[in-house]
C-alpha positions in Angstrom: -47.4 -50.1 -13.3 -46.9 -48.2 -10.4 -45.6 -50.8 -8.5 -43.4 -52.3 -10.7 -41.6 -48.8 -10.7 -39.2 -49.1 -8.0 -37.7 -52.9 -9.8 -37.5 -50.4 -13.1 -35.5 -48.1 -10.5 -33.2 -50.8 -8.8 -32.2 -51.8 -12.9 -30.9 -48.4 -13.5 -29.1 -48.1 -10.4 -27.3 -51.1 -11.5 -27.0 -49.7 -15.0 -25.7 -46.7 -13.8 -23.8 -48.3 -10.6 -21.7 -50.5 -13.3 -21.4 -48.0 -15.7 -19.8 -45.9 -13.5 -17.1 -48.3 -12.7 -16.4 -49.3 -16.0 -15.8 -45.2 -16.5 -13.2 -44.6 -14.2 -11.9 -48.6 -15.1 -11.5 -47.8 -18.4 -9.7 -44.0 -16.9 -7.5 -45.5 -14.9 -6.2 -48.1 -16.0 -4.3 -49.2 -19.8 -5.4 -51.9 -21.7 -4.8 -55.4 -18.8 -2.6 -53.1 -16.8 -3.5 -54.5 -12.7 -3.1 -53.3 -9.9 -3.1 -55.3 -6.3 -5.3 -54.5 -4.2 -5.7 -57.3 -1.5 -3.5 -60.1 -1.6 -6.2 -62.1 -3.1 -7.9 -58.7 -5.6 -6.2 -57.2 -8.5 -8.4 -54.1 -10.8 -7.0 -55.9 -13.9 -9.0 -54.3 -17.8 -9.8 -56.7 -19.4 -11.9 -56.3 -22.6 -14.3 -59.5 -23.0 -15.8 -59.8 -27.0 -17.4 -63.3 -25.5 -19.7 -63.9 -23.1 -19.1 -65.4 -19.2 -15.6 -67.2 -18.9 -14.1 -65.5 -22.5 -17.0 -68.0 -23.9 -17.0 -67.3 -27.9 -14.8 -64.7 -27.4 -12.7 -66.2 -30.3 -15.7 -66.0 -32.9 -14.6 -64.2 -35.4 -16.6 -61.2 -34.5 -21.0 -62.6 -35.3 -20.4 -63.1 -31.2 -20.9 -59.4 -30.9 -24.7 -59.7 -33.0 -25.9 -62.4 -31.6 -24.9 -61.3 -27.9 -27.1 -58.6 -28.1 -30.2 -59.5 -29.8 -30.3 -61.9 -27.2 -29.8 -58.9 -24.0 -32.5 -57.9 -26.1 -34.6 -60.6 -25.9 -34.0 -61.2 -22.5 -34.2 -57.9 -21.1 -38.1 -57.3 -23.3 -38.8 -60.6 -21.3 -37.9 -59.6 -17.9 -39.5 -56.0 -18.0 -42.4 -58.5 -19.4 -41.7 -60.5 -16.0 -41.3 -57.9 -13.7 -44.5 -56.0 -14.5 -46.3 -60.1 -14.1 -44.5 -60.0 -10.8 -44.7 -55.7 -10.0 -46.4 -57.2 -6.4 -43.4 -59.7 -5.4 -40.7 -59.1 -3.9 -38.0 -61.8 -4.5 -38.8 -62.6 -8.2 -39.1 -58.8 -8.8 -36.3 -57.9 -7.1 -34.2 -60.9 -8.8 -35.6 -60.0 -12.7 -34.5 -56.2 -11.8 -31.1 -57.1 -11.2 -30.7 -59.1 -13.6 -31.9 -56.7 -16.0 -29.7 -54.2 -15.0 -27.0 -56.7 -15.5 -28.1 -57.4 -19.0 -28.5 -53.5 -19.7 -25.2 -52.5 -18.6 -23.4 -54.7 -20.2 -25.5 -55.1 -23.5 -24.1 -50.9 -23.6 -20.4 -52.1 -23.5 -21.5 -53.6 -25.9 -22.3 -51.3 -28.0 -19.7 -48.6 -27.4 -16.7 -51.6 -27.1 -18.4 -54.3 -29.3 -16.0 -55.9 -25.7 -17.1 -55.8 -22.1 -15.4 -53.9 -19.9 -14.2 -56.3 -17.0 -11.9 -55.3 -14.0 -13.2 -57.2 -11.2 -10.4 -59.8 -11.0 -10.3 -62.2 -7.7 -6.5 -65.2 -7.3 -5.8 -67.6 -5.1 -2.6 -69.3 -5.2 -1.5 -68.1 -8.7 -4.8 -69.0 -9.2 -7.6 -65.9 -11.0 -11.1 -67.2 -11.5 -11.9 -64.9 -15.3 -11.8 -61.5 -14.9 -15.6 -59.7 -14.4 -18.1 -56.4 -13.4 -20.6 -54.9 -11.6 -23.4 -55.9 -14.0 -22.3 -60.1 -14.5 -22.7 -59.9 -10.5 -25.7 -57.5 -10.3 -27.0 -60.9 -13.0 -25.3 -63.9 -11.0 -27.0 -62.5 -7.9 -29.7 -62.0 -10.2 -29.7 -65.7 -11.3 -28.5 -67.2 -7.6 -32.3 -64.7 -6.1 -34.2 -67.4 -8.7 -32.7 -70.5 -8.0 -33.1 -69.7 -4.0 -36.8 -69.0 -5.2 -37.9 -72.1 -7.2 -35.7 -74.0 -4.2 -38.0 -73.2 -1.4 -41.4 -72.9 -2.7 -43.6 -76.1 -2.2 -46.4 -76.6 -4.7 -49.4 -76.5 -3.9 -51.7 -79.5 -3.6 
């Protein structure tokens, strides 16, 4: 259990930073308001009732409960995996990032029935779908898991 504390602390830090950044954006911008930061990056306030790339955003409301149950189920599995692999480095790091991101977005779904997205990257008029710090943590965690699997050589 002691080994897993640092990973749960990391997940907690992701949740804290995610929620603080969303609170700041909610206090600073109106819905759909955008502010240019650089020629390729804006802050914009978007409420996403769906998942990545607004998947199921127009589903009529049932998706809120689906994504809440999914996030809870995944989080329980991640807690188990963190405890199981706590003495390792890469896997529990990835699991902690994904756990923190999942809970950060879960909090939004419970509070707003949607996820607060605000990071808007764009090139030549083409905008990547807005996302948030929780999404970034999940993405980095998944990339780390993939990298770990690709570099892992099975023993004969």
